[in-house]
N, C-alpha and C positions, 0 to 999 in steps of 0.2 A: 500522025502517031503522036505529036505533041501540041494538036492544037495549033499548027500553023505558025508556033512559035520557034523563032531561031536558037539553037542552044549555042552559047557561046563555048569554044575551046577553053578547057581550065587547067589540062594538063600536056606536057609534052613525054613522047617516050625517049628513053635512051638514044635510039636513033635521031630522032629528030635533034637533040640537044647536041650530039657529036657532027651532026651536019652543020647545025648552027654556029656552031664556035671552030668548026673544020679540023677535028681531033678526032682519033680513033672510038670507037664503042667501048673497048677495052679500056681506055683512058677515062672516060665518064663512068665505068662501072667502078674503076678505082677509088674516084672521087665520092662516088655515093658509098661505097665499104668504107671510106675513111670519115664518113659523114661532113664532108669538106663541101658536098652541093647540097641544097634542100632536097628532100627526095621523102615519097612515100611509097609502102608496099600495100599492094591490092592482089591479094593471093601470091602468085610466085612472080608478079609483075612489078618492076620498078618504074616508079613515074615521078615527074618533077613536076611539081604545082609552079605553072607560068607565072603567077603573080611574085611568087617567093624567089624564082629563078631570076626575074627581071631586076628584082631589089638586091640580090647576091652581086650579078652581073655589075651592075652600077657600084656597087662597093670595091670588086676587084678591079676596076677601071680606075676609080676614084685612089685605090693604095698604089697603083702602078704609076700613076701621076705623079705620087708625092716621093718618087724614088729618084 
């Protein structure tokens, strides 16, 4: 269908982010509601852009190291 090209995944679902961070889905939804984690809405779905998530995660890790 895509001419033999492999499409690179560009977004995570809420479930995927919760699993990656070992936290509950409800906690990720809370972060999304409070705009504390990069997100976008596609219809009724909430998605997390992978590139922005990775940058956000680095920032979070760096700020924890400074404490």
